[in-house]
PALUM-264030 format. One record per residue: z, y, x of N, C-alpha, C in turn; residue in one letter. Coordinates in steps of 0.1 Angstrom, whole numbers, padded with zeros to 4 digits, always signed. Example, Ala and Ser with C-alpha at 12.3 -4.5 7.8 and 13.67 -1.06 7.14 Angstrom:
<rs>
+0078-0057+0132+0078-0045+0123+0078-0033+0132A +0071-0022+0128+0071-0011+0137+0079+0000+0129S 
</rs>
This chain:
<rs>
+0597-0299-0132+0589-0297-0121+0574-0293-0124M +0569-0301-0133+0554-0300-0135+0553-0286-0143K +0564-0283-0151+0562-0270-0157+0562-0259-0149N +0571-0258-0139+0569-0248-0127+0555-0249-0121W +0550-0259-0118+0537-0260-0111+0527-0255-0120L +0527-0256-0134+0519-0253-0143+0519-0238-0144T +0532-0233-0144+0533-0217-0144+0527-0209-0133I +0530-0217-0120+0526-0212-0107+0511-0211-0107L +0504-0222-0110+0490-0223-0110+0482-0214-0120S +0489-0211-0131+0484-0201-0141+0487-0187-0136S +0496-0184-0127+0497-0172-0122+0487-0168-0112F +0486-0178-0102+0477-0175-0091+0462-0176-0097L +0458-0183-0109+0445-0183-0114+0442-0168-0119L +0452-0163-0125+0453-0148-0131+0451-0137-0121G +0458-0139-0109+0456-0129-0099+0441-0130-0092V +0437-0143-0090+0425-0145-0084+0413-0139-0093S +0415-0141-0105+0405-0137-0116+0403-0120-0114S +0417-0115-0113+0417-0099-0113+0409-0094-0100V +0413-0101-0090+0406-0098-0075+0390-0101-0077I +0387-0111-0083+0373-0114-0083+0364-0102-0092V +0371-0099-0104+0366-0088-0112+0364-0075-0105F +0374-0072-0096+0375-0059-0090+0364-0058-0079Q +0362-0070-0073+0351-0072-0062+0338-0069-0070L +0337-0076-0081+0322-0076-0087+0318-0062-0097L +0330-0055-0098+0328-0042-0106+0323-0031-0097S +0311-0025-0101+0309-0013-0091+0318-0001-0090P +0320+0002-0078+0329+0014-0075+0324+0027-0080S +0333+0033-0086+0328+0048-0093+0323+0057-0084E +0324+0055-0069+0319+0065-0060+0306+0060-0057S +0299+0049-0061+0288+0043-0056+0276+0049-0065E +0265+0054-0059+0256+0059-0070+0249+0047-0076P +0242+0051-0090+0237+0042-0097+0225+0035-0090E +0222+0023-0091+0209+0017-0083+0197+0023-0089P +0186+0025-0081+0174+0030-0086+0166+0019-0092V +0162+0021-0105+0157+0008-0112+0141+0009-0112T +0136+0021-0109+0121+0024-0108+0116+0017-0096E +0104+0010-0096+0100+0003-0084+0085+0006-0084T +0079+0006-0071+0066+0008-0068+0058+0000-0077I +0062-0013-0080+0054-0024-0088+0053-0019-0103R +0063-0014-0106+0064-0010-0121+0056+0003-0123E +0055+0010-0111+0048+0024-0111+0034+0018-0114A +0029+0008-0106+0016+0004-0105+0011-0003-0119R +0020-0011-0126+0018-0017-0138+0018-0008-0150E +0024+0004-0149+0023+0013-0160+0011+0022-0159S +0002+0019-0150-0010+0026-0150-0021+0020-0160F -0027+0029-0169-0036+0024-0178-0051+0027-0171D -0058+0015-0166-0070+0018-0157-0082+0023-0167V -0081+0020-0181-0089+0026-0190-0090+0039-0190A -0081+0047-0189-0082+0060-0189-0069+0070-0191G -0061+0066-0198-0047+0073-0199-0038+0068-0188S -0031+0078-0184-0022+0074-0173-0008+0077-0177E +0003+0070-0175+0015+0072-0178+0024+0069-0164K +0024+0082-0157+0029+0082-0144+0044+0085-0143R +0051+0073-0139+0068+0075-0140+0070+0081-0126P +0084+0085-0125+0087+0092-0112+0085+0081-0101P +0080+0085-0091+0075+0078-0079+0088+0075-0071R +0088+0062-0065+0097+0059-0053+0093+0064-0041V +0098+0074-0035+0093+0082-0023+0099+0074-0011L +0091+0066-0004+0096+0062+0009+0096+0071+0020T +0086+0080+0019+0083+0091+0030+0092+0103+0029Y +0101+0103+0018+0108+0116+0017+0116+0119+0029A +0115+0133+0033+0123+0136+0045+0130+0150+0042N +0142+0149+0035+0149+0161+0034+0152+0168+0045P +0152+0182+0044+0156+0191+0054+0171+0186+0061E +0170+0188+0072+0184+0188+0079+0194+0197+0074Q +0207+0194+0071+0216+0203+0068+0219+0214+0078S +0217+0227+0075+0217+0238+0084+0232+0241+0090Q +0235+0236+0100+0248+0239+0106+0247+0248+0118T +0256+0256+0121+0255+0265+0133+0249+0259+0145P +0239+0264+0152+0234+0259+0162+0222+0248+0158G +0221+0245+0146+0214+0234+0143+0198+0239+0145R +0195+0251+0141+0181+0257+0142+0177+0256+0155E +0185+0261+0165+0181+0261+0178+0181+0247+0186T +0188+0238+0181+0188+0225+0186+0173+0219+0180E +0169+0220+0168+0157+0216+0163+0146+0221+0171M +0147+0236+0174+0135+0240+0181+0134+0234+0195D +0144+0231+0200+0145+0225+0215+0139+0210+0214T +0142+0205+0202+0138+0189+0201+0122+0191+0199D +0119+0199+0190+0103+0201+0188+0096+0205+0200L +0102+0214+0209+0094+0218+0220+0092+0207+0230S +0103+0197+0231+0102+0188+0240+0092+0177+0235S +0091+0175+0222+0080+0166+0216+0067+0172+0218I +0063+0185+0218+0050+0189+0219+0046+0192+0233T +0058+0194+0241+0055+0199+0255+0047+0186+0263A +0052+0174+0260+0046+0164+0266+0031+0162+0263G +0026+0167+0253+0012+0166+0247+0004+0177+0252L +0009+0185+0259+0002+0197+0261-0011+0195+0271A -0011+0184+0278-0021+0180+0287-0031+0170+0281D -0028+0165+0270-0038+0155+0264-0052+0161+0262V -0060+0154+0266-0076+0156+0265-0082+0150+0251K -0090+0157+0247-0096+0152+0232-0101+0138+0234E -0106+0134+0245-0114+0122+0244-0104+0111+0251E -0091+0113+0253-0082+0104+0257-0076+0097+0245D -0083+0086+0240-0077+0079+0229-0068+0070+0231Y -0063+0069+0243-0050+0061+0247-0038+0068+0241R -0040+0079+0239-0028+0087+0234-0028+0088+0218Q -0034+0078+0211-0033+0078+0196-0020+0075+0191V -0013+0065+0197+0001+0060+0193+0008+0070+0197A +0009+0077+0208+0018+0088+0212+0018+0101+0202T +0006+0103+0198+0003+0115+0189+0010+0111+0173L +0008+0099+0170+0015+0095+0158+0029+0096+0157R +0034+0089+0166+0051+0089+0170+0056+0104+0171L +0047+0113+0178+0052+0127+0179+0051+0133+0164A +0042+0131+0158+0040+0137+0144+0052+0133+0135V +0055+0118+0136+0065+0114+0127+0078+0121+0132Q +0081+0122+0145+0094+0127+0149+0095+0141+0146E +0085+0149+0146+0086+0162+0143+0087+0166+0130A +0081+0157+0121+0082+0158+0106+0098+0154+0103F +0103+0145+0110+0117+0142+0106+0125+0154+0109R +0123+0161+0120+0131+0173+0123+0130+0184+0113L +0117+0188+0110+0113+0196+0101+0099+0197+0097S +0097+0193+0085+0083+0191+0078+0076+0206+0080P +0082+0215+0078+0076+0230+0078+0070+0231+0091E +0079+0230+0104+0075+0234+0115+0063+0223+0121K +0065+0210+0116+0055+0199+0121+0041+0202+0116A +0042+0209+0102+0029+0212+0097+0022+0223+0105R +0030+0234+0109+0027+0244+0119+0021+0239+0130A +0027+0230+0137+0023+0225+0149+0011+0218+0150W +0008+0207+0139-0003+0200+0138-0015+0209+0134V -0013+0220+0127-0023+0229+0123-0029+0236+0135M -0021+0237+0146-0024+0245+0158-0034+0235+0168S -0033+0223+0165-0040+0214+0174-0057+0215+0172L -0063+0212+0181-0078+0212+0180-0080+0202+0169P -0093+0205+0160-0096+0197+0151-0108+0187+0156R -0106+0179+0166-0115+0171+0171-0109+0160+0181K -0117+0150+0183-0114+0139+0192-0099+0133+0188G -0091+0129+0199-0080+0122+0195-0070+0130+0186V -0071+0143+0187-0061+0153+0179-0062+0150+0165F -0074+0145+0161-0075+0140+0145-0065+0132+0141L -0061+0123+0150-0050+0113+0145-0038+0121+0141T -0035+0131+0146-0022+0140+0141-0024+0145+0128A -0036+0149+0125-0038+0154+0113-0040+0142+0101Y -0043+0130+0105-0041+0120+0096-0028+0115+0093R -0020+0115+0105-0005+0110+0104+0003+0120+0096E -0001+0133+0097+0006+0144+0088+0003+0141+0074L -0009+0138+0072-0014+0137+0056-0006+0125+0050G -0005+0115+0058+0001+0102+0055+0017+0105+0050R +0024+0112+0059+0037+0117+0057+0038+0126+0044L +0027+0134+0043+0028+0143+0028+0028+0136+0017E +0024+0123+0018+0024+0115+0005+0036+0117-0003A +0048+0120+0002+0061+0121-0006+0061+0134-0016S +0051+0143-0014+0049+0154-0023+0034+0155-0023D +0027+0148-0031+0011+0150-0032+0008+0162-0037P +0014+0168-0047+0010+0180-0054+0008+0192-0043E +0019+0193-0035+0019+0201-0023+0009+0199-0012S +0008+0187-0008-0002+0184+0001-0017+0187-0004A -0019+0186-0018-0031+0191-0021-0033+0205-0020V -0021+0213-0023-0023+0228-0023-0027+0230-0009A -0018+0224+0001-0022+0228+0015-0034+0224+0019Q -0041+0214+0014-0056+0211+0016-0064+0224+0013M -0062+0230+0002-0069+0239-0003-0067+0252+0006E -0057+0252+0014-0057+0265+0025-0063+0261+0038R -0068+0247+0039-0073+0244+0053-0089+0247+0053M -0093+0249+0064-0107+0252+0066-0114+0238+0066E -0127+0238+0059-0136+0226+0059-0138+0222+0073D -0139+0208+0074-0143+0202+0087-0135+0188+0089G -0135+0183+0099-0129+0171+0103-0113+0171+0101P -0107+0183+0105-0092+0183+0103-0088+0179+0087G -0096+0187+0081-0093+0185+0065-0097+0171+0060L -0107+0166+0064-0110+0153+0061-0099+0141+0066E -0096+0143+0078-0087+0134+0083-0072+0135+0078Y -0069+0147+0074-0056+0150+0065-0056+0144+0053F -0069+0143+0047-0071+0138+0031-0071+0122+0034Y -0076+0117+0044-0077+0102+0047-0063+0099+0047S -0054+0105+0055-0039+0102+0056-0032+0103+0043G -0035+0113+0036-0028+0113+0024-0031+0103+0014L -0044+0099+0014-0047+0088+0005-0042+0075+0009I -0041+0072+0023-0035+0060+0028-0019+0060+0025S -0013+0071+0026+0001+0072+0021+0002+0071+0006G -0004+0076-0001-0003+0075-0017-0005+0061-0021L -0015+0055-0013-0018+0041-0018-0008+0029-0018S +0003+0033-0010+0015+0026-0010+0025+0031-0018M +0026+0044-0021+0035+0051-0029+0032+0049-0046E +0017+0055-0046+0013+0055-0061-0002+0054-0060D -0006+0040-0061-0019+0038-0060-0028+0044-0072P -0021+0044-0084-0028+0052-0095-0031+0064-0092A -0023+0073-0087-0025+0087-0083-0036+0088-0072Y -0035+0079-0064-0045+0079-0051-0058+0076-0057A -0060+0067-0066-0074+0065-0072-0078+0078-0081M -0069+0084-0087-0072+0096-0095-0079+0106-0084D -0072+0109-0074-0076+0118-0063-0088+0115-0057L -0093+0101-0054-0104+0096-0050-0117+0100-0059L -0113+0096-0072-0123+0099-0084-0127+0115-0082V -0115+0123-0084-0117+0137-0086-0125+0144-0074L -0123+0137-0061-0128+0146-0049-0139+0137-0044N -0148+0130-0052-0159+0122-0048-0170+0133-0041R -0172+0143-0049-0182+0152-0045-0177+0160-0034E -0165+0163-0032-0160+0171-0020-0161+0162-0009T -0156+0152-0010-0154+0144+0004-0166+0129+0002F -0176+0134-0001-0186+0122-0001-0189+0112+0009P -0185+0116+0023-0186+0107+0032-0174+0099+0037S -0162+0098+0026-0151+0090+0028-0150+0079+0021I -0162+0071+0021-0162+0060+0010-0150+0049+0016G -0147+0049+0027-0139+0038+0032-0125+0041+0027S -0123+0051+0022-0109+0054+0017-0105+0044+0005L -0116+0042-0003-0114+0035-0014-0108+0021-0012E -0113+0015+0001-0109+0001+0005-0093+0002+0007S -0089+0014+0012-0074+0015+0016-0066+0013+0002I -0071+0021-0010-0062+0020-0022-0064+0005-0028V -0078-0002-0027-0077-0016-0031-0069-0024-0024I -0069-0021-0011-0061-0030-0003-0047-0031-0005Q -0040-0019-0008-0027-0016-0012-0023-0024-0024S -0033-0027-0032-0028-0031-0045-0030-0047-0047T -0038-0053-0037-0042-0065-0039-0031-0076-0041L -0019-0076-0031-0009-0084-0032+0001-0078-0044T +0001-0067-0045+0010-0061-0057+0007-0064-0069G -0005-0061-0074-0010-0063-0086-0027-0065-0085N -0031-0077-0083-0044-0081-0082-0052-0077-0095P -0048-0077-0105-0054-0071-0119-0056-0058-0117R -0049-0049-0113-0049-0035-0112-0062-0034-0102L -0060-0040-0089-0071-0040-0080-0085-0042-0086A -0085-0052-0094-0099-0056-0097-0104-0047-0110L -0095-0043-0119-0099-0033-0129-0102-0019-0121L -0096-0015-0112-0098-0004-0104-0112-0005-0098A -0116-0013-0091-0131-0015-0086-0139-0014-0098I -0138-0020-0110-0147-0021-0120-0147-0010-0129R -0137-0003-0130-0137+0009-0139-0131+0023-0133Q -0121+0023-0125-0120+0034-0117-0128+0040-0107K -0132+0029-0100-0140+0031-0088-0154+0023-0090L -0162+0023-0099-0173+0015-0103-0185+0016-0093P -0184+0011-0081-0194+0012-0072-0201-0002-0068R -0212-0006-0072-0218-0018-0069-0217-0024-0055E -0219-0012-0045-0217-0016-0031-0206-0021-0025E -0195-0025-0036-0182-0030-0028-0180-0045-0032H -0189-0054-0033-0188-0069-0035-0176-0074-0026P -0174-0069-0013-0165-0074-0005-0152-0073-0010R -0149-0062-0019-0136-0061-0024-0133-0070-0036F -0142-0075-0042-0142-0085-0052-0139-0099-0045F -0146-0098-0033-0143-0111-0025-0129-0113-0021Y -0124-0102-0016-0109-0102-0009-0099-0102-0023Q -0104-0096-0033-0094-0097-0045-0092-0110-0051T -0104-0116-0053-0102-0130-0057-0096-0141-0047Y -0099-0137-0036-0096-0146-0026-0078-0146-0025S -0074-0133-0024-0059-0132-0025-0053-0135-0037H -0060-0133-0049-0054-0138-0061-0054-0154-0063W -0064-0160-0057-0064-0174-0056-0051-0180-0049A -0048-0173-0038-0036-0177-0029-0024-0175-0038A -0022-0168-0047-0011-0164-0055-0011-0175-0067M -0023-0174-0073-0022-0182-0087-0037-0186-0089N -0041-0197-0086-0056-0201-0086-0060-0201-0100V -0053-0207-0111-0057-0210-0123-0057-0196-0130Q -0048-0187-0127-0050-0174-0135-0062-0166-0128E -0066-0166-0116-0077-0161-0109-0090-0167-0115A -0091-0180-0117-0102-0185-0122-0103-0183-0137L -0095-0182-0144-0095-0178-0160-0101-0164-0160T -0095-0155-0152-0100-0142-0153-0114-0140-0147D -0119-0148-0139-0133-0148-0133-0143-0154-0145L -0139-0164-0151-0148-0169-0162-0149-0160-0174E -0139-0153-0175-0138-0143-0187-0146-0131-0186G -0151-0129-0173-0161-0116-0170-0174-0118-0171R -0182-0108-0173-0196-0108-0172-0202-0112-0158G -0217-0112-0159-0223-0115-0147-0226-0102-0138D -0225-0103-0125-0227-0092-0116-0227-0097-0102S -0236-0091-0094-0235-0094-0079-0222-0094-0073Q -0213-0084-0077-0202-0084-0069-0192-0093-0075A -0193-0098-0088-0184-0109-0094-0189-0123-0086L -0200-0123-0085-0207-0137-0078-0199-0137-0066S -0202-0127-0057-0193-0126-0044-0178-0128-0045V -0171-0124-0055-0158-0126-0058-0156-0141-0060G -0166-0148-0067-0162-0161-0071-0164-0170-0057A -0171-0166-0049-0171-0173-0035-0158-0171-0027V -0153-0160-0029-0138-0156-0022-0129-0167-0029G -0129-0169-0041-0120-0176-0048-0121-0191-0044L -0131-0195-0045-0135-0210-0042-0132-0213-0027F -0137-0203-0017-0133-0208-0006-0118-0208-0001E -0111-0199-0007-0096-0198-0006-0091-0212-0013R -0095-0215-0023-0090-0226-0031-0093-0239-0023W -0105-0240-0019-0108-0251-0008-0100-0254+0003A -0096-0243+0009-0088-0244+0021-0073-0246+0016R -0069-0242+0006-0055-0245+0002-0053-0260-0004M -0062-0263-0014-0060-0275-0021-0072-0281-0023D -0079-0289-0013-0091-0294-0012-0092-0305-0025R -0084-0313-0028-0083-0324-0037-0085-0317-0050P -0078-0308-0053-0078-0299-0067-0091-0293-0066A -0095-0287-0059-0108-0281-0058-0119-0290-0063F -0120-0302-0056-0129-0313-0058-0129-0318-0071E -0117-0319-0077-0115-0324-0091-0121-0314-0101R -0118-0300-0098-0125-0290-0107-0139-0290-0104W -0146-0294-0094-0160-0296-0092-0166-0306-0101L -0158-0316-0100-0165-0329-0109-0164-0326-0123S -0151-0320-0128-0149-0318-0140-0158-0308-0148A -0164-0298-0140-0171-0286-0146-0186-0285-0139N -0192-0295-0139-0207-0294-0134-0213-0283-0141P -0210-0277-0154-0218-0269-0162-0213-0253-0159E -0203-0252-0151-0198-0238-0150-0209-0229-0145S -0208-0218-0148-0218-0208-0145-0215-0203-0130R -0204-0208-0126-0201-0204-0110-0202-0216-0102F -0210-0226-0107-0210-0240-0099-0218-0237-0085I -0227-0227-0085-0236-0225-0073-0225-0219-0063R -0218-0210-0066-0207-0203-0058-0197-0215-0052Q -0193-0223-0062-0184-0233-0057-0191-0243-0048A -0204-0246-0049-0209-0255-0039-0211-0248-0027N -0215-0236-0028-0215-0227-0014-0203-0227-0007T -0192-0226-0015-0178-0225-0006-0174-0239-0001A -0179-0252-0010-0176-0264-0005-0183-0266+0006R -0195-0263+0009-0204-0264+0021-0199-0257+0033A -0191-0246+0031-0187-0236+0039-0174-0240+0047K -0165-0246+0038-0151-0249+0042-0150-0265+0047V -0149-0268+0059-0147-0282+0063-0136-0289+0054A -0140-0301+0052-0128-0309+0043-0116-0308+0050P -0114-0310+0064-0103-0311+0070-0096-0298+0071E -0101-0286+0068-0093-0273+0067-0082-0273+0056T -0071-0269+0060-0060-0270+0051-0052-0257+0055Q -0051-0248+0045-0045-0235+0047-0032-0237+0038E -0019-0233+0044-0007-0233+0039-0002-0220+0038T +0003-0217+0025+0009-0204+0023+0022-0206+0023I +0030-0201+0032+0043-0204+0036+0054-0194+0028T +0048-0181+0025+0056-0171+0017+0045-0163+0008D +0052-0153+0004+0045-0143-0006+0036-0135+0003N +0036-0133+0016+0029-0123+0024+0016-0129+0027R +0007-0122+0023-0007-0125+0025-0014-0116+0034I -0022-0122+0044-0026-0112+0054-0039-0105+0048E -0039-0092+0048-0046-0082+0042-0059-0079+0050M -0071-0077+0045-0082-0074+0053-0081-0061+0057P -0085-0059+0070-0087-0048+0077-0098-0038+0077V -0097-0028+0070-0109-0019+0069-0108-0006+0075F -0119+0000+0079-0118+0011+0087-0114+0024+0078D -0103+0030+0082-0099+0042+0075-0103+0056+0080S -0112+0055+0089-0118+0068+0097-0129+0073+0088V -0128+0086+0085-0139+0091+0076-0154+0090+0085P -0163+0085+0079-0176+0083+0084-0185+0094+0080K -0192+0101+0092-0201+0112+0089-0215+0106+0085N 
</rs>
């Protein structure tokens, strides 16, 4: 009897093993998974100069709909219904900002080419500039084509808002390329300094080292100490000791001093006892003044808890300044 039970259990074990193996094996019809990620694209960028740009992961890609009989007419009807509701919008009616953004997104989903033509027909002023910026953001899926389109546009607010949207979209897709565009177009668009904050903002949680190096090397402007503050603050929330080591290893500058305050304030909010122990053990630190400033600013009873990896980002104005 025991022999029969042994044989039966062996048979069932073999069958179950085959079933599990088939379930775990990838189906031949399934596409291979995409291994390239946005983070890998960020980390492959050499801020010192040479750039190794891998294929980007494009989240804004909108392939044209398959052309079936009647589809063209249906698409035109859909586009007409989208644009008809905006015919009476006044340039000063900023309550329509969200409506315009959604309209551009829907039009672009139906037909990028016709969405471009529609947006380019809108006035280049007032609330309609929202549509230009949203179109630029969507065009981040093909930046080379977007740049070529910019060269065909007339100078003025429409072009600047389209460019600001493109940089905003690229900062999420390929921050390295976004930085390159900013550097190359500094003379052409000198009034859009706030765009640099968009690029820095997009890299803070993904790769704070890249954000910091970009501020110092790719975008070396001393009037950006607030970016150092935000960078070290967010870095401290992820890894205090790593941020502190990086801070101590850098030279002196006004922007770095502000960054130290951001680090110590965040540390004091998250773990006051550890922060106080560091103060007692490092009275000769060259950043002791910034640490004491943070200590005085943050109340001892303040306690910040990081519940997950999502860290609230600073909100900067992305509207071009004249």
